[in-house]
N, CA, C and O atoms as a Maestro MAE file, in Angstrom:
{
 s_m_m2io_version
 :::
 2.0.0
}

f_m_ct {
 s_m_title
 :::
 protein
 m_atom[272] {
  # First column is atom index #
  i_m_mmod_type
  r_m_x_coord
  r_m_y_coord
  r_m_z_coord
  i_m_residue_number
  s_m_chain_name
  s_m_pdb_residue_name
  s_m_pdb_atom_name
  i_m_atomic_number
  :::
  1 25 0.838 -1.194 0.000 1 A "MET " " N  " 7
  2 3 0.000 0.000 0.000 1 A "MET " " CA " 6
  3 2 0.875 1.246 0.000 1 A "MET " " C  " 6
  4 15 1.847 1.335 0.749 1 A "MET " " O  " 8
  5 25 0.528 2.180 -0.825 2 A "THR " " N  " 7
  6 3 1.194 3.475 -0.825 2 A "THR " " CA " 6
  7 2 0.610 4.298 0.302 2 A "THR " " C  " 6
  8 15 -0.608 4.440 0.414 2 A "THR " " O  " 8
  9 25 1.477 4.837 1.131 3 A "LYS " " N  " 7
  10 3 1.024 5.648 2.252 3 A "LYS " " CA " 6
  11 2 0.962 7.111 1.813 3 A "LYS " " C  " 6
  12 15 1.927 7.655 1.277 3 A "LYS " " O  " 8
  13 25 -0.165 7.719 2.044 4 A "ILE " " N  " 7
  14 3 -0.354 9.127 1.715 4 A "ILE " " CA " 6
  15 2 0.297 9.972 2.800 4 A "ILE " " C  " 6
  16 15 0.179 9.683 3.991 4 A "ILE " " O  " 8
  17 25 0.988 11.022 2.363 5 A "THR " " N  " 7
  18 3 1.596 11.966 3.296 5 A "THR " " CA " 6
  19 2 1.096 13.362 2.978 5 A "THR " " C  " 6
  20 15 0.585 13.615 1.887 5 A "THR " " O  " 8
  21 25 1.242 14.256 3.924 6 A "LYS " " N  " 7
  22 3 0.757 15.621 3.701 6 A "LYS " " CA " 6
  23 2 1.658 16.397 2.745 6 A "LYS " " C  " 6
  24 15 1.307 17.498 2.321 6 A "LYS " " O  " 8
  25 25 2.817 15.834 2.402 7 A "GLU " " N  " 7
  26 3 3.698 16.474 1.426 7 A "GLU " " CA " 6
  27 2 3.291 16.159 -0.010 7 A "GLU " " C  " 6
  28 15 3.751 16.821 -0.940 7 A "GLU " " O  " 8
  29 25 2.438 15.159 -0.203 8 A "MET " " N  " 7
  30 3 1.984 14.788 -1.550 8 A "MET " " CA " 6
  31 2 1.065 15.867 -2.109 8 A "MET " " C  " 6
  32 15 0.367 16.565 -1.372 8 A "MET " " O  " 8
  33 25 1.086 15.981 -3.443 9 A "THR " " N  " 7
  34 3 0.156 16.907 -4.086 9 A "THR " " CA " 6
  35 2 -1.232 16.262 -4.154 9 A "THR " " C  " 6
  36 15 -1.381 15.050 -4.005 9 A "THR " " O  " 8
  37 25 -2.207 17.081 -4.376 10 A "ILE " " N  " 7
  38 3 -3.581 16.605 -4.531 10 A "ILE " " CA " 6
  39 2 -3.653 15.625 -5.704 10 A "ILE " " C  " 6
  40 15 -4.312 14.588 -5.617 10 A "ILE " " O  " 8
  41 25 -2.975 15.960 -6.794 11 A "ASN " " N  " 7
  42 3 -2.978 15.070 -7.963 11 A "ASN " " CA " 6
  43 2 -2.333 13.724 -7.662 11 A "ASN " " C  " 6
  44 15 -2.801 12.698 -8.157 11 A "ASN " " O  " 8
  45 25 -1.270 13.704 -6.861 12 A "GLU " " N  " 7
  46 3 -0.631 12.437 -6.501 12 A "GLU " " CA " 6
  47 2 -1.596 11.545 -5.727 12 A "GLU " " C  " 6
  48 15 -1.650 10.335 -5.947 12 A "GLU " " O  " 8
  49 25 -2.351 12.148 -4.826 13 A "VAL " " N  " 7
  50 3 -3.331 11.380 -4.053 13 A "VAL " " CA " 6
  51 2 -4.422 10.847 -4.983 13 A "VAL " " C  " 6
  52 15 -4.815 9.686 -4.871 13 A "VAL " " O  " 8
  53 25 -4.905 11.673 -5.885 14 A "LEU " " N  " 7
  54 3 -5.936 11.240 -6.832 14 A "LEU " " CA " 6
  55 2 -5.427 10.134 -7.743 14 A "LEU " " C  " 6
  56 15 -6.198 9.263 -8.146 14 A "LEU " " O  " 8
  57 25 -4.145 10.155 -8.073 15 A "ALA " " N  " 7
  58 3 -3.566 9.100 -8.902 15 A "ALA " " CA " 6
  59 2 -3.533 7.772 -8.158 15 A "ALA " " C  " 6
  60 15 -3.679 6.712 -8.766 15 A "ALA " " O  " 8
  61 25 -3.342 7.828 -6.847 16 A "ILE " " N  " 7
  62 3 -3.354 6.614 -6.032 16 A "ILE " " CA " 6
  63 2 -4.755 6.034 -5.995 16 A "ILE " " C  " 6
  64 15 -4.945 4.829 -6.165 16 A "ILE " " O  " 8
  65 25 -5.745 6.908 -5.770 17 A "ASP " " N  " 7
  66 3 -7.134 6.458 -5.724 17 A "ASP " " CA " 6
  67 2 -8.060 7.633 -5.992 17 A "ASP " " C  " 6
  68 15 -8.220 8.499 -5.132 17 A "ASP " " O  " 8
  69 25 -8.670 7.677 -7.166 18 A "PRO " " N  " 7
  70 3 -9.579 8.781 -7.503 18 A "PRO " " CA " 6
  71 2 -10.778 8.892 -6.559 18 A "PRO " " C  " 6
  72 15 -11.392 9.953 -6.454 18 A "PRO " " O  " 8
  73 25 -11.106 7.806 -5.880 19 A "GLU " " N  " 7
  74 3 -12.250 7.834 -4.957 19 A "GLU " " CA " 6
  75 2 -11.955 8.626 -3.682 19 A "GLU " " C  " 6
  76 15 -12.821 8.741 -2.815 19 A "GLU " " O  " 8
  77 25 -10.746 9.171 -3.560 20 A "THR " " N  " 7
  78 3 -10.427 10.027 -2.415 20 A "THR " " CA " 6
  79 2 -10.956 11.451 -2.608 20 A "THR " " C  " 6
  80 15 -10.979 12.235 -1.658 20 A "THR " " O  " 8
  81 25 -11.378 11.789 -3.816 21 A "ALA " " N  " 7
  82 3 -11.845 13.150 -4.103 21 A "ALA " " CA " 6
  83 2 -12.949 13.621 -3.158 21 A "ALA " " C  " 6
  84 15 -12.857 14.738 -2.649 21 A "ALA " " O  " 8
  85 25 -13.995 12.818 -2.896 22 A "PRO " " N  " 7
  86 3 -15.039 13.295 -1.979 22 A "PRO " " CA " 6
  87 2 -14.520 13.565 -0.565 22 A "PRO " " C  " 6
  88 15 -15.014 14.458 0.124 22 A "PRO " " O  " 8
  89 25 -13.535 12.798 -0.144 23 A "ILE " " N  " 7
  90 3 -12.968 13.019 1.197 23 A "ILE " " CA " 6
  91 2 -12.259 14.373 1.225 23 A "ILE " " C  " 6
  92 15 -12.431 15.153 2.161 23 A "ILE " " O  " 8
  93 25 -11.467 14.641 0.196 24 A "MET " " N  " 7
  94 3 -10.770 15.936 0.159 24 A "MET " " CA " 6
  95 2 -11.764 17.079 0.046 24 A "MET " " C  " 6
  96 15 -11.544 18.151 0.610 24 A "MET " " O  " 8
  97 25 -12.851 16.861 -0.675 25 A "THR " " N  " 7
  98 3 -13.887 17.889 -0.784 25 A "THR " " CA " 6
  99 2 -14.492 18.194 0.589 25 A "THR " " C  " 6
  100 15 -14.758 19.353 0.906 25 A "THR " " O  " 8
  101 25 -14.708 17.163 1.398 26 A "GLU " " N  " 7
  102 3 -15.227 17.367 2.755 26 A "GLU " " CA " 6
  103 2 -14.300 18.245 3.586 26 A "GLU " " C  " 6
  104 15 -14.753 18.937 4.497 26 A "GLU " " O  " 8
  105 25 -13.014 18.223 3.280 27 A "TYR " " N  " 7
  106 3 -12.033 19.034 3.989 27 A "TYR " " CA " 6
  107 2 -11.813 20.397 3.322 27 A "TYR " " C  " 6
  108 15 -10.826 21.076 3.604 27 A "TYR " " O  " 8
  109 25 -12.725 20.789 2.450 28 A "GLY " " N  " 7
  110 3 -12.687 22.109 1.848 28 A "GLY " " CA " 6
  111 2 -11.863 22.226 0.593 28 A "GLY " " C  " 6
  112 15 -11.715 23.316 0.040 28 A "GLY " " O  " 8
  113 25 -11.323 21.107 0.134 29 A "MET " " N  " 7
  114 3 -10.463 21.146 -1.050 29 A "MET " " CA " 6
  115 2 -11.313 20.835 -2.276 29 A "MET " " C  " 6
  116 15 -11.479 19.677 -2.659 29 A "MET " " O  " 8
  117 25 -11.847 21.893 -2.884 30 A "HIS " " N  " 7
  118 3 -12.726 21.755 -4.042 30 A "HIS " " CA " 6
  119 2 -11.966 21.995 -5.338 30 A "HIS " " C  " 6
  120 15 -12.569 22.287 -6.370 30 A "HIS " " O  " 8
  121 25 -10.652 21.873 -5.286 31 A "CYS " " N  " 7
  122 3 -9.809 22.285 -6.410 31 A "CYS " " CA " 6
  123 2 -9.208 21.089 -7.151 31 A "CYS " " C  " 6
  124 15 -8.055 21.140 -7.578 31 A "CYS " " O  " 8
  125 25 -9.971 20.032 -7.303 32 A "MET " " N  " 7
  126 3 -9.431 18.825 -7.934 32 A "MET " " CA " 6
  127 2 -8.943 19.086 -9.362 32 A "MET " " C  " 6
  128 15 -7.977 18.463 -9.804 32 A "MET " " O  " 8
  129 25 -9.584 19.980 -10.073 33 A "GLY " " N  " 7
  130 3 -9.205 20.222 -11.453 33 A "GLY " " CA " 6
  131 2 -8.423 21.503 -11.667 33 A "GLY " " C  " 6
  132 15 -8.037 21.807 -12.796 33 A "GLY " " O  " 8
  133 25 -8.182 22.255 -10.610 34 A "CYS " " N  " 7
  134 3 -7.486 23.524 -10.798 34 A "CYS " " CA " 6
  135 2 -5.975 23.308 -10.879 34 A "CYS " " C  " 6
  136 15 -5.477 22.272 -10.440 34 A "CYS " " O  " 8
  137 25 -5.258 24.253 -11.423 35 A "PRO " " N  " 7
  138 3 -3.807 24.103 -11.566 35 A "PRO " " CA " 6
  139 2 -3.079 23.879 -10.238 35 A "PRO " " C  " 6
  140 15 -2.034 23.229 -10.214 35 A "PRO " " O  " 8
  141 25 -3.611 24.402 -9.147 36 A "PHE " " N  " 7
  142 3 -2.955 24.229 -7.856 36 A "PHE " " CA " 6
  143 2 -2.904 22.769 -7.421 36 A "PHE " " C  " 6
  144 15 -2.021 22.382 -6.656 36 A "PHE " " O  " 8
  145 25 -3.838 21.960 -7.902 37 A "SER " " N  " 7
  146 3 -3.857 20.555 -7.501 37 A "SER " " CA " 6
  147 2 -2.630 19.809 -8.001 37 A "SER " " C  " 6
  148 15 -2.297 18.743 -7.484 37 A "SER " " O  " 8
  149 25 -1.960 20.359 -8.996 38 A "GLN " " N  " 7
  150 3 -0.762 19.723 -9.540 38 A "GLN " " CA " 6
  151 2 0.494 20.087 -8.762 38 A "GLN " " C  " 6
  152 15 1.490 19.366 -8.824 38 A "GLN " " O  " 8
  153 25 0.459 21.199 -8.029 39 A "MET " " N  " 7
  154 3 1.671 21.635 -7.345 39 A "MET " " CA " 6
  155 2 1.486 21.875 -5.853 39 A "MET " " C  " 6
  156 15 2.469 21.991 -5.121 39 A "MET " " O  " 8
  157 25 0.264 21.949 -5.401 40 A "GLU " " N  " 7
  158 3 -0.002 22.253 -3.998 40 A "GLU " " CA " 6
  159 2 -0.061 20.959 -3.187 40 A "GLU " " C  " 6
  160 15 -0.758 20.020 -3.569 40 A "GLU " " O  " 8
  161 25 0.657 20.908 -2.087 41 A "SER " " N  " 7
  162 3 0.620 19.726 -1.229 41 A "SER " " CA " 6
  163 2 -0.684 19.704 -0.438 41 A "SER " " C  " 6
  164 15 -1.397 20.704 -0.352 41 A "SER " " O  " 8
  165 25 -0.975 18.551 0.132 42 A "LEU " " N  " 7
  166 3 -2.148 18.461 1.004 42 A "LEU " " CA " 6
  167 2 -2.010 19.447 2.161 42 A "LEU " " C  " 6
  168 15 -2.983 20.095 2.547 42 A "LEU " " O  " 8
  169 25 -0.804 19.560 2.712 43 A "ALA " " N  " 7
  170 3 -0.583 20.492 3.824 43 A "ALA " " CA " 6
  171 2 -0.885 21.925 3.392 43 A "ALA " " C  " 6
  172 15 -1.533 22.672 4.125 43 A "ALA " " O  " 8
  173 25 -0.416 22.310 2.206 44 A "ASP " " N  " 7
  174 3 -0.680 23.659 1.696 44 A "ASP " " CA " 6
  175 2 -2.172 23.889 1.467 44 A "ASP " " C  " 6
  176 15 -2.713 24.937 1.820 44 A "ASP " " O  " 8
  177 25 -2.826 22.894 0.872 45 A "GLY " " N  " 7
  178 3 -4.259 23.001 0.617 45 A "GLY " " CA " 6
  179 2 -5.059 23.124 1.892 45 A "GLY " " C  " 6
  180 15 -5.984 23.931 1.981 45 A "GLY " " O  " 8
  181 25 -4.704 22.324 2.877 46 A "CYS " " N  " 7
  182 3 -5.410 22.386 4.159 46 A "CYS " " CA " 6
  183 2 -5.178 23.728 4.841 46 A "CYS " " C  " 6
  184 15 -6.104 24.304 5.413 46 A "CYS " " O  " 8
  185 25 -3.947 24.226 4.784 47 A "ALA " " N  " 7
  186 3 -3.652 25.527 5.390 47 A "ALA " " CA " 6
  187 2 -4.470 26.625 4.716 47 A "ALA " " C  " 6
  188 15 -4.985 27.521 5.385 47 A "ALA " " O  " 8
  189 25 -4.586 26.554 3.396 48 A "ALA " " N  " 7
  190 3 -5.352 27.567 2.664 48 A "ALA " " CA " 6
  191 2 -6.838 27.495 2.969 48 A "ALA " " C  " 6
  192 15 -7.543 28.501 2.884 48 A "ALA " " O  " 8
  193 25 -7.322 26.295 3.328 49 A "HIS " " N  " 7
  194 3 -8.755 26.119 3.574 49 A "HIS " " CA " 6
  195 2 -9.094 25.969 5.056 49 A "HIS " " C  " 6
  196 15 -10.239 25.680 5.406 49 A "HIS " " O  " 8
  197 25 -8.103 26.163 5.926 50 A "GLY " " N  " 7
  198 3 -8.348 26.158 7.364 50 A "GLY " " CA " 6
  199 2 -8.711 24.809 7.943 50 A "GLY " " C  " 6
  200 15 -9.488 24.727 8.895 50 A "GLY " " O  " 8
  201 25 -8.151 23.739 7.372 51 A "THR " " N  " 7
  202 3 -8.415 22.398 7.897 51 A "THR " " CA " 6
  203 2 -7.109 21.746 8.335 51 A "THR " " C  " 6
  204 15 -6.024 22.237 8.022 51 A "THR " " O  " 8
  205 25 -7.221 20.650 9.053 52 A "ASP " " N  " 7
  206 3 -6.069 19.966 9.623 52 A "ASP " " CA " 6
  207 2 -5.532 18.902 8.670 52 A "ASP " " C  " 6
  208 15 -6.220 17.927 8.366 52 A "ASP " " O  " 8
  209 25 -4.308 19.094 8.204 53 A "ALA " " N  " 7
  210 3 -3.699 18.165 7.248 53 A "ALA " " CA " 6
  211 2 -3.476 16.789 7.860 53 A "ALA " " C  " 6
  212 15 -3.638 15.777 7.178 53 A "ALA " " O  " 8
  213 25 -3.108 16.739 9.133 54 A "ASP " " N  " 7
  214 3 -2.872 15.442 9.775 54 A "ASP " " CA " 6
  215 2 -4.155 14.625 9.848 54 A "ASP " " C  " 6
  216 15 -4.138 13.413 9.633 54 A "ASP " " O  " 8
  217 25 -5.262 15.288 10.149 55 A "ASP " " N  " 7
  218 3 -6.553 14.591 10.174 55 A "ASP " " CA " 6
  219 2 -6.915 14.070 8.790 55 A "ASP " " C  " 6
  220 15 -7.353 12.928 8.648 55 A "ASP " " O  " 8
  221 25 -6.734 14.900 7.775 56 A "LEU " " N  " 7
  222 3 -7.054 14.496 6.412 56 A "LEU " " CA " 6
  223 2 -6.217 13.298 5.986 56 A "LEU " " C  " 6
  224 15 -6.749 12.343 5.419 56 A "LEU " " O  " 8
  225 25 -4.923 13.337 6.249 57 A "VAL " " N  " 7
  226 3 -4.034 12.237 5.871 57 A "VAL " " CA " 6
  227 2 -4.457 10.946 6.560 57 A "VAL " " C  " 6
  228 15 -4.451 9.878 5.949 57 A "VAL " " O  " 8
  229 25 -4.821 11.047 7.823 58 A "GLU " " N  " 7
  230 3 -5.269 9.855 8.556 58 A "GLU " " CA " 6
  231 2 -6.535 9.271 7.929 58 A "GLU " " C  " 6
  232 15 -6.636 8.058 7.744 58 A "GLU " " O  " 8
  233 25 -7.484 10.121 7.608 59 A "VAL " " N  " 7
  234 3 -8.735 9.668 7.000 59 A "VAL " " CA " 6
  235 2 -8.472 9.050 5.626 59 A "VAL " " C  " 6
  236 15 -9.036 8.006 5.296 59 A "VAL " " O  " 8
  237 25 -7.620 9.689 4.827 60 A "LEU " " N  " 7
  238 3 -7.304 9.161 3.497 60 A "LEU " " CA " 6
  239 2 -6.622 7.798 3.589 60 A "LEU " " C  " 6
  240 15 -6.975 6.875 2.856 60 A "LEU " " O  " 8
  241 25 -5.655 7.672 4.481 61 A "ASN " " N  " 7
  242 3 -4.965 6.392 4.630 61 A "ASN " " CA " 6
  243 2 -5.894 5.304 5.163 61 A "ASN " " C  " 6
  244 15 -5.800 4.151 4.742 61 A "ASN " " O  " 8
  245 25 -6.783 5.656 6.076 62 A "ASP " " N  " 7
  246 3 -7.765 4.687 6.570 62 A "ASP " " CA " 6
  247 2 -8.680 4.217 5.433 62 A "ASP " " C  " 6
  248 15 -8.985 3.030 5.315 62 A "ASP " " O  " 8
  249 25 -9.108 5.169 4.603 63 A "PHE " " N  " 7
  250 3 -9.976 4.839 3.470 63 A "PHE " " CA " 6
  251 2 -9.277 3.877 2.510 63 A "PHE " " C  " 6
  252 15 -9.853 2.866 2.108 63 A "PHE " " O  " 8
  253 25 -8.056 4.189 2.152 64 A "ILE " " N  " 7
  254 3 -7.329 3.350 1.214 64 A "ILE " " CA " 6
  255 2 -7.045 1.973 1.796 64 A "ILE " " C  " 6
  256 15 -7.175 0.967 1.100 64 A "ILE " " O  " 8
  257 25 -6.659 1.920 3.061 65 A "SER " " N  " 7
  258 3 -6.360 0.613 3.666 65 A "SER " " CA " 6
  259 2 -7.622 -0.234 3.841 65 A "SER " " C  " 6
  260 15 -7.538 -1.462 3.871 65 A "SER " " O  " 8
  261 25 -8.771 0.392 3.954 66 A "SER " " N  " 7
  262 3 -10.025 -0.363 4.103 66 A "SER " " CA " 6
  263 2 -10.425 -1.061 2.806 66 A "SER " " C  " 6
  264 15 -11.251 -1.974 2.821 66 A "SER " " O  " 8
  265 25 -9.846 -0.638 1.694 67 A "LYS " " N  " 7
  266 3 -10.172 -1.210 0.388 67 A "LYS " " CA " 6
  267 2 -9.290 -2.413 0.041 67 A "LYS " " C  " 6
  268 15 -9.526 -3.093 -0.957 67 A "LYS " " O  " 8
  269 25 -8.289 -2.667 0.856 68 A "GLU " " N  " 7
  270 3 -7.368 -3.786 0.550 68 A "GLU " " CA " 6
  271 2 -7.938 -5.110 0.963 68 A "GLU " " C  " 6
  272 15 -7.295 -6.143 0.777 68 A "GLU " " O  " 8
  :::
 }
 m_bond[271] {
  # First column is bond index #
  i_m_from
  i_m_to
  i_m_order
  :::
  1 1 2 1
  2 2 3 1
  3 3 4 2
  4 3 5 1
  5 5 6 1
  6 6 7 1
  7 7 8 2
  8 7 9 1
  9 9 10 1
  10 10 11 1
  11 11 12 2
  12 11 13 1
  13 13 14 1
  14 14 15 1
  15 15 16 2
  16 15 17 1
  17 17 18 1
  18 18 19 1
  19 19 20 2
  20 19 21 1
  21 21 22 1
  22 22 23 1
  23 23 24 2
  24 23 25 1
  25 25 26 1
  26 26 27 1
  27 27 28 2
  28 27 29 1
  29 29 30 1
  30 30 31 1
  31 31 32 2
  32 31 33 1
  33 33 34 1
  34 34 35 1
  35 35 36 2
  36 35 37 1
  37 37 38 1
  38 38 39 1
  39 39 40 2
  40 39 41 1
  41 41 42 1
  42 42 43 1
  43 43 44 2
  44 43 45 1
  45 45 46 1
  46 46 47 1
  47 47 48 2
  48 47 49 1
  49 49 50 1
  50 50 51 1
  51 51 52 2
  52 51 53 1
  53 53 54 1
  54 54 55 1
  55 55 56 2
  56 55 57 1
  57 57 58 1
  58 58 59 1
  59 59 60 2
  60 59 61 1
  61 61 62 1
  62 62 63 1
  63 63 64 2
  64 63 65 1
  65 65 66 1
  66 66 67 1
  67 67 68 2
  68 67 69 1
  69 69 70 1
  70 70 71 1
  71 71 72 2
  72 71 73 1
  73 73 74 1
  74 74 75 1
  75 75 76 2
  76 75 77 1
  77 77 78 1
  78 78 79 1
  79 79 80 2
  80 79 81 1
  81 81 82 1
  82 82 83 1
  83 83 84 2
  84 83 85 1
  85 85 86 1
  86 86 87 1
  87 87 88 2
  88 87 89 1
  89 89 90 1
  90 90 91 1
  91 91 92 2
  92 91 93 1
  93 93 94 1
  94 94 95 1
  95 95 96 2
  96 95 97 1
  97 97 98 1
  98 98 99 1
  99 99 100 2
  100 99 101 1
  101 101 102 1
  102 102 103 1
  103 103 104 2
  104 103 105 1
  105 105 106 1
  106 106 107 1
  107 107 108 2
  108 107 109 1
  109 109 110 1
  110 110 111 1
  111 111 112 2
  112 111 113 1
  113 113 114 1
  114 114 115 1
  115 115 116 2
  116 115 117 1
  117 117 118 1
  118 118 119 1
  119 119 120 2
  120 119 121 1
  121 121 122 1
  122 122 123 1
  123 123 124 2
  124 123 125 1
  125 125 126 1
  126 126 127 1
  127 127 128 2
  128 127 129 1
  129 129 130 1
  130 130 131 1
  131 131 132 2
  132 131 133 1
  133 133 134 1
  134 134 135 1
  135 135 136 2
  136 135 137 1
  137 137 138 1
  138 138 139 1
  139 139 140 2
  140 139 141 1
  141 141 142 1
  142 142 143 1
  143 143 144 2
  144 143 145 1
  145 145 146 1
  146 146 147 1
  147 147 148 2
  148 147 149 1
  149 149 150 1
  150 150 151 1
  151 151 152 2
  152 151 153 1
  153 153 154 1
  154 154 155 1
  155 155 156 2
  156 155 157 1
  157 157 158 1
  158 158 159 1
  159 159 160 2
  160 159 161 1
  161 161 162 1
  162 162 163 1
  163 163 164 2
  164 163 165 1
  165 165 166 1
  166 166 167 1
  167 167 168 2
  168 167 169 1
  169 169 170 1
  170 170 171 1
  171 171 172 2
  172 171 173 1
  173 173 174 1
  174 174 175 1
  175 175 176 2
  176 175 177 1
  177 177 178 1
  178 178 179 1
  179 179 180 2
  180 179 181 1
  181 181 182 1
  182 182 183 1
  183 183 184 2
  184 183 185 1
  185 185 186 1
  186 186 187 1
  187 187 188 2
  188 187 189 1
  189 189 190 1
  190 190 191 1
  191 191 192 2
  192 191 193 1
  193 193 194 1
  194 194 195 1
  195 195 196 2
  196 195 197 1
  197 197 198 1
  198 198 199 1
  199 199 200 2
  200 199 201 1
  201 201 202 1
  202 202 203 1
  203 203 204 2
  204 203 205 1
  205 205 206 1
  206 206 207 1
  207 207 208 2
  208 207 209 1
  209 209 210 1
  210 210 211 1
  211 211 212 2
  212 211 213 1
  213 213 214 1
  214 214 215 1
  215 215 216 2
  216 215 217 1
  217 217 218 1
  218 218 219 1
  219 219 220 2
  220 219 221 1
  221 221 222 1
  222 222 223 1
  223 223 224 2
  224 223 225 1
  225 225 226 1
  226 226 227 1
  227 227 228 2
  228 227 229 1
  229 229 230 1
  230 230 231 1
  231 231 232 2
  232 231 233 1
  233 233 234 1
  234 234 235 1
  235 235 236 2
  236 235 237 1
  237 237 238 1
  238 238 239 1
  239 239 240 2
  240 239 241 1
  241 241 242 1
  242 242 243 1
  243 243 244 2
  244 243 245 1
  245 245 246 1
  246 246 247 1
  247 247 248 2
  248 247 249 1
  249 249 250 1
  250 250 251 1
  251 251 252 2
  252 251 253 1
  253 253 254 1
  254 254 255 1
  255 255 256 2
  256 255 257 1
  257 257 258 1
  258 258 259 1
  259 259 260 2
  260 259 261 1
  261 261 262 1
  262 262 263 1
  263 263 264 2
  264 263 265 1
  265 265 266 1
  266 266 267 1
  267 267 268 2
  268 267 269 1
  269 269 270 1
  270 270 271 1
  271 271 272 2
  :::
 }
}
């Protein structure tokens, strides 16, 4: 399993599993198709949207591991 980190870009996470998009949307990250998704890390995105990157990473990793 690839472990998601807060240093990964939004696009990197989507490449691992596109079904993570709704989870990121719940955390205020509605920019799946914007140019920032290619260069902005999860930590940067969370900081810009006032959410906790550590919480998001935990939820994303739990989601991905539940599918194995």
